[in-house]
C-alpha positions as CSV (number, residue, x, y, z in Angstrom):
1,X,0.0,0.0,0.2
2,X,2.9,2.6,1.0
3,X,4.8,1.9,-3.0
4,X,1.3,2.3,-4.3
5,X,0.6,5.2,-2.6
6,X,4.0,6.7,-3.9
7,X,3.2,5.7,-7.2
8,X,0.0,7.9,-6.9
9,X,-1.3,5.6,-9.8
10,X,-3.9,7.3,-12.2
11,X,-7.8,5.4,-14.0
12,X,-5.3,5.9,-17.5
13,X,-2.4,4.4,-16.3
14,X,-1.5,0.8,-17.9
15,X,0.1,-0.9,-15.1
16,X,1.8,-4.2,-15.1
17,X,3.9,-6.5,-12.5
18,X,5.9,-9.1,-14.6
19,X,6.5,-11.0,-11.5
20,X,3.4,-11.0,-9.9
21,X,2.7,-13.7,-7.5
22,X,-0.2,-14.0,-5.6
23,X,-1.2,-10.3,-7.3
24,X,-1.1,-8.1,-4.4
25,X,0.2,-4.7,-6.0
26,X,-2.6,-5.3,-8.7
27,X,-4.8,-5.5,-6.0
28,X,-3.1,-2.6,-4.1
29,X,-3.6,-0.6,-7.4
30,X,-7.1,-1.8,-7.7
31,X,-8.0,-0.3,-4.1
32,X,-6.3,2.8,-4.6
33,X,-8.6,3.8,-7.8
34,X,-11.4,1.8,-6.4
35,X,-11.0,4.8,-3.2
36,X,-11.1,7.5,-5.9
37,X,-13.8,6.0,-7.8
38,X,-15.9,5.9,-4.5
39,X,-15.3,9.8,-3.7
40,X,-16.9,10.6,-7.2
41,X,-13.3,11.7,-9.1
42,X,-13.5,8.8,-11.1
43,X,-16.6,7.6,-13.7
44,X,-18.5,4.5,-13.4
45,X,-17.0,4.0,-17.4
46,X,-13.6,4.9,-16.3
47,X,-12.8,2.5,-13.3
48,X,-14.7,-0.2,-15.3
49,X,-12.3,0.3,-18.0
50,X,-9.3,0.4,-15.4
51,X,-10.3,-2.9,-13.9
52,X,-10.8,-4.7,-17.2
53,X,-8.0,-3.7,-19.0
54,X,-5.2,-1.8,-17.0
55,X,-4.2,-4.2,-14.3
56,X,-1.5,-6.7,-15.9
57,X,0.5,-9.7,-14.5
58,X,3.0,-12.1,-15.2
59,X,3.9,-15.1,-13.1
60,X,5.5,-18.5,-13.7
61,X,4.4,-20.7,-11.2
62,X,0.6,-22.0,-11.8
63,X,-0.3,-22.2,-8.1
64,X,0.6,-18.2,-8.0
65,X,-1.5,-17.6,-10.8
66,X,-4.9,-19.5,-9.6
67,X,-3.9,-17.2,-6.3
68,X,-3.6,-14.3,-7.7
69,X,-6.6,-14.6,-10.4
70,X,-8.8,-15.6,-7.2
71,X,-7.8,-12.6,-5.3
72,X,-8.5,-10.5,-8.3
73,X,-11.8,-11.7,-8.6
74,X,-12.6,-11.5,-5.0
75,X,-11.5,-7.8,-5.2
76,X,-14.2,-7.7,-8.3
77,X,-11.2,-6.5,-10.8
78,X,-13.4,-7.8,-13.6
79,X,-11.1,-9.8,-15.3
80,X,-7.7,-11.1,-14.2
81,X,-5.0,-10.2,-16.9
82,X,-2.7,-12.5,-15.7
83,X,-0.7,-14.6,-17.7
84,X,1.1,-17.7,-16.6
85,X,4.0,-17.8,-18.4
86,X,8.0,-16.6,-17.9
87,X,8.4,-12.8,-17.6
88,X,12.0,-13.3,-19.2
89,X,10.9,-14.5,-22.3
90,X,11.4,-13.5,-25.9
91,X,9.3,-10.2,-26.9
92,X,7.6,-12.1,-29.2
93,X,5.8,-14.8,-26.8
94,X,3.7,-11.4,-25.5
95,X,1.4,-10.3,-28.7
96,X,-1.5,-9.3,-26.6
97,X,0.8,-7.3,-24.6
98,X,2.7,-4.9,-27.8
99,X,-1.5,-4.9,-28.8
100,X,-1.8,-3.0,-25.4
101,X,-0.4,-0.3,-27.5
102,X,-2.4,-0.5,-30.8
103,X,-2.5,-2.9,-33.2
104,X,0.4,-2.3,-35.5
105,X,2.5,-1.8,-32.3
106,X,5.7,-3.8,-31.8
107,X,7.2,-2.2,-28.7
108,X,6.6,-4.1,-25.6
109,X,7.1,-0.3,-24.0
110,X,3.5,0.1,-23.0
111,X,3.4,0.7,-19.3
112,X,3.1,3.6,-17.4
113,X,3.7,2.0,-14.4
114,X,5.9,-1.4,-13.5
115,X,5.5,-2.3,-10.0
116,X,6.8,-5.6,-8.7
117,X,8.9,-7.7,-6.4
118,X,11.0,-10.5,-8.5
119,X,12.3,-13.2,-7.0
120,X,15.6,-13.0,-5.7
121,X,18.7,-15.5,-5.0
122,X,18.6,-17.8,-8.0
123,X,21.4,-17.8,-10.4
124,X,20.5,-18.0,-14.1
125,X,22.8,-20.2,-16.2
126,X,23.6,-22.9,-17.4
127,X,21.3,-24.6,-20.3
128,X,19.1,-21.7,-19.0
129,X,22.0,-18.9,-19.4
130,X,21.2,-19.1,-22.9
131,X,18.7,-16.5,-22.4
132,X,21.0,-14.2,-20.8
133,X,22.2,-13.0,-24.1
134,X,18.7,-11.1,-24.7
135,X,19.5,-9.0,-21.9
136,X,22.5,-5.8,-22.0
137,X,23.0,-6.9,-18.5
138,X,23.6,-10.2,-19.2
139,X,26.2,-10.4,-22.9
140,X,29.3,-12.0,-22.3
141,X,28.3,-13.7,-18.7
142,X,27.8,-17.7,-18.0
143,X,25.4,-16.8,-15.1
144,X,23.8,-13.7,-13.7
145,X,21.4,-13.2,-10.7
146,X,17.8,-13.6,-11.8
147,X,16.8,-10.0,-9.8
148,X,19.6,-8.0,-12.2
149,X,17.5,-9.5,-15.0
150,X,14.1,-8.6,-13.5
151,X,15.1,-5.1,-12.9
152,X,15.7,-5.0,-16.8
153,X,13.0,-6.8,-18.0
154,X,10.9,-4.5,-16.2
155,X,12.6,-1.2,-17.7
156,X,11.6,-2.9,-21.2
157,X,8.2,-2.9,-20.3
158,X,7.9,0.9,-19.3
159,X,7.2,3.6,-21.0
160,X,9.5,6.4,-21.5
161,X,9.2,8.7,-18.4
162,X,7.1,6.0,-17.1
163,X,7.0,4.7,-13.1
164,X,9.1,1.7,-11.7
165,X,8.2,0.8,-7.8
166,X,10.3,-2.3,-7.5
167,X,11.8,-4.5,-4.4
168,X,15.2,-4.8,-4.8
C-alpha cells in the first residue's frame, strides 16, 4: 500500500507486475483507484475500463497464478489479466502485451507503471543461461542473479517517463 500510494496511479495508467506472485501490488492498485471512484473523482465507465484492461500481471508459477486470479476476482477486478508464463521470455511470446499499445505496435514499452517484487537468490546459468544474451546486463556473462534480469525486464516494459517501483 505504501509503494502504491507513492506511485499515485491514475485511472488512465496501464499497470504491470511482471513477477506478480499472488498479485498484491495489482490488488493494491485496484483498491487505490476504487477509493478515487467512491469519492466521485472517477466516472463509472473509467473505473470499469481500469478494472478490465489496465491491470496486467505475469507469473511463472501456475499455483501463484491461480491464487492471484482468485484474489483479483474477490476484489471485483472484472477480468484477471494475469498470464501464466515466464516474464523473461522473448517479447515474441507477448503479442497481447504489445497489442495494448495499438494494433500495429511492436514495442513492449507500453506500461505507465511497472511495480513488482522479483524473485531473488536464483542464479541464471547453465542451459537457461542461453537467454542471458537477450539482456544488455547479461551479455558476455555465464550466469547472473535473476533479480538483475528482472530489473532490466521491468525497464523494457516501461514507457518513457513511466514509473517503476521494485523491491530490491
